[in-house]
Structures are given as C-alpha cells and as structure tokens.
C-alpha positions as CSV (number, residue, x, y, z in Angstrom):
1,M,1.1,-26.0,-24.9
2,E,1.5,-26.1,-21.1
3,K,4.3,-23.5,-21.2
4,R,2.1,-21.1,-23.2
5,K,-0.7,-21.5,-20.7
6,E,1.7,-20.8,-17.8
7,N,3.1,-17.7,-19.6
8,N,-0.5,-16.4,-20.2
9,L,-1.4,-17.0,-16.6
10,T,1.8,-15.1,-15.5
11,L,0.9,-12.2,-17.7
12,K,-2.6,-12.0,-16.4
13,A,-1.3,-12.1,-12.8
14,F,1.2,-9.4,-13.5
15,C,-1.4,-7.1,-15.1
16,G,-3.7,-7.7,-12.1
17,A,-0.9,-6.8,-9.7
18,V,-0.2,-3.6,-11.6
19,L,-3.9,-2.8,-11.7
20,A,-4.0,-3.3,-7.9
21,I,-1.2,-0.6,-7.5
22,L,-3.1,1.7,-9.8
23,I,-6.3,1.2,-7.8
24,S,-4.3,2.0,-4.7
25,V,-3.1,5.3,-6.1
26,G,-6.6,6.1,-7.4
27,F,-8.1,5.5,-4.0
28,L,-5.6,7.9,-2.4
29,L,-6.3,10.6,-5.1
30,A,-10.1,10.1,-4.6
31,A,-9.6,10.4,-0.8
32,N,-7.6,13.6,-1.3
33,A,-10.4,15.0,-3.5
34,A,-13.1,14.1,-1.0
35,M,-11.2,15.5,2.0
36,P,-8.6,18.0,0.6
37,F,-5.6,17.8,3.0
38,R,-4.2,21.0,1.5
39,Q,-6.8,23.1,3.3
40,F,-4.8,22.8,6.5
41,E,-2.5,25.6,7.4
42,P,0.5,25.3,5.0
43,R,3.6,24.1,6.7
44,D,6.8,24.4,4.7
45,I,9.3,21.6,5.0
46,P,12.3,23.0,6.9
47,P,15.6,23.0,5.1
48,R,17.6,19.8,5.5
49,E,20.2,21.6,7.6
50,A,17.6,22.6,10.1
51,L,16.4,19.1,10.8
52,P,18.2,17.0,13.4
53,D,20.1,14.0,12.1
54,V,17.9,11.6,14.0
55,F,14.8,13.0,12.3
56,Q,16.4,12.7,8.9
57,N,17.4,9.1,9.6
58,V,13.9,8.2,10.9
59,F,12.3,9.8,7.8
60,L,14.7,7.8,5.5
61,L,14.1,4.6,7.5
62,H,10.3,5.0,7.2
63,T,10.6,5.7,3.5
64,V,12.8,2.6,2.8
65,L,10.6,0.3,5.0
66,S,7.4,1.4,3.3
67,L,8.9,1.0,-0.1
68,A,10.2,-2.5,0.8
69,M,6.8,-3.4,2.1
70,L,5.2,-2.1,-1.1
71,I,7.6,-4.2,-3.3
72,L,7.0,-7.3,-1.1
73,S,3.2,-6.9,-1.1
74,F,3.2,-6.4,-4.9
75,Y,5.2,-9.6,-5.3
76,L,2.9,-11.5,-3.0
77,F,-0.1,-10.1,-4.7
78,F,1.3,-11.3,-8.0
79,I,2.0,-14.8,-6.7
80,Y,-1.4,-15.3,-5.0
81,L,-3.3,-13.8,-8.0
82,K,-1.6,-16.4,-10.2
83,D,-2.6,-19.1,-7.8
84,Y,-6.1,-17.7,-7.6
85,L,-6.5,-17.8,-11.4
86,Q,-5.6,-21.5,-11.3
87,L,-7.4,-22.6,-8.2
88,K,-10.4,-20.2,-7.8
89,S,-10.1,-20.8,-4.0
90,G,-11.9,-18.6,-1.5
91,F,-8.9,-18.9,0.8
92,T,-6.6,-17.5,-1.9
93,F,-9.1,-14.7,-2.6
94,G,-9.1,-13.8,1.1
95,L,-5.3,-13.7,1.0
96,L,-5.4,-11.4,-2.0
97,L,-7.7,-9.0,-0.2
98,A,-5.4,-9.0,2.8
99,I,-2.3,-8.4,0.7
100,F,-4.1,-5.6,-1.2
101,S,-4.8,-4.0,2.1
102,F,-1.2,-4.3,3.2
103,M,-0.3,-2.7,-0.1
104,L,-2.5,0.2,0.8
105,F,-0.8,0.3,4.2
106,A,2.6,0.5,2.5
107,V,1.5,3.3,0.2
108,T,-0.1,5.4,2.9
109,A,2.8,4.9,5.4
110,N,5.3,6.4,3.1
111,P,6.4,9.8,4.5
112,F,6.8,11.2,0.9
113,L,3.0,10.7,0.4
114,H,2.4,12.8,3.5
115,V,4.6,15.6,2.1
116,F,2.8,15.3,-1.3
117,F,-0.6,15.8,0.3
118,G,0.7,18.7,2.4
119,V,0.4,17.2,5.9
120,Y,4.1,16.9,6.6
121,G,4.7,16.6,10.3
122,R,1.1,16.8,11.3
123,D,-0.9,14.5,13.5
124,G,-4.3,13.6,12.4
125,I,-6.2,11.4,10.0
126,F,-3.3,10.8,7.7
127,Q,-1.3,9.3,10.5
128,S,-4.1,6.8,11.2
129,V,-4.9,5.7,7.7
130,P,-2.0,3.1,7.5
131,Y,-3.2,1.5,10.7
132,L,-6.7,1.3,9.4
133,F,-5.4,-0.7,6.4
134,A,-3.2,-2.9,8.7
135,T,-6.3,-3.6,10.9
136,I,-8.4,-4.5,7.8
137,S,-5.7,-6.9,6.6
138,L,-5.5,-8.6,10.0
139,G,-9.3,-8.8,10.1
140,I,-9.4,-10.5,6.7
141,L,-6.7,-12.9,7.8
142,V,-8.7,-13.8,10.9
143,W,-11.8,-14.2,8.8
144,V,-10.1,-16.5,6.3
145,S,-8.3,-18.5,8.9
146,S,-11.5,-19.1,10.9
147,K,-13.4,-20.6,7.9
C-alpha cells in the first residue's frame, strides 16, 4: 500500500513539473502576443561562415548552459513538488516558486528563443527578461529564508 501511495505521489509531482514547463512556454507566447517582438526591423541571421568562431562558441555555450539549467530546475521542481505534496510546508512552497522562476530564467536565457522571437543580436527588453526572473527567484529565497 505504501509503495502505491509513493508511486501516485511521484506521478502527481511529475505531472506538476511538466505543467510548470507548459505554463512557462505559455507565458512566453502570451508575452509575445502582448508585445510582438517581430515588429522590430527584421535582422537575418548571418550565415555560419560569416560569424567569428568565438561568437559561435559563445552562442553554443549559452545554449548548453541554459538547457542544463532548465533540466536541473525541472528536476528540482519535481523533487520539491513531491515534498510539498507530502508536507504542505510554506517553506517548500516558497522554494517551488523560486525554482519555477529559475525555470523561466532558463527558458528566456536560451539564445534560440531570441532567434525564434526575431530579436537575434539585439539589445533591449528580451536581454533583460532572464535577469528579471533571476531577481524574482532571489527575492523569493530571501523572503522564505527570513521567515
């Protein structure tokens, strides 16, 4: 009986973590609809041969790091959601919010997302959004820790 309860809890936590990813993507699509980034001057991605090797390596590094951060935050969200479903602790809920914000940071920091929304190589709001989510995460952690 205990094993069945544990499996049910794991399934609920996994579904919740997947739902968090879907909410993240939905948030970004809603933000794109509210403030269409494609209205900027179109800027084509230069061919790979035209880019310096350093830029290609930095682009790849940013992509790999943001993907690793997304995977790690998804796993942490799964673990803490499972704990929250058992404990119903306010501290665990605060950690869930912080991890969700880090998950949004990982999604918005990915350079391929910038290319998808048409703001490749531009400074502006899309460069600041990941830092907004990191600041929110840190604010939540400070709030939870000070309680």
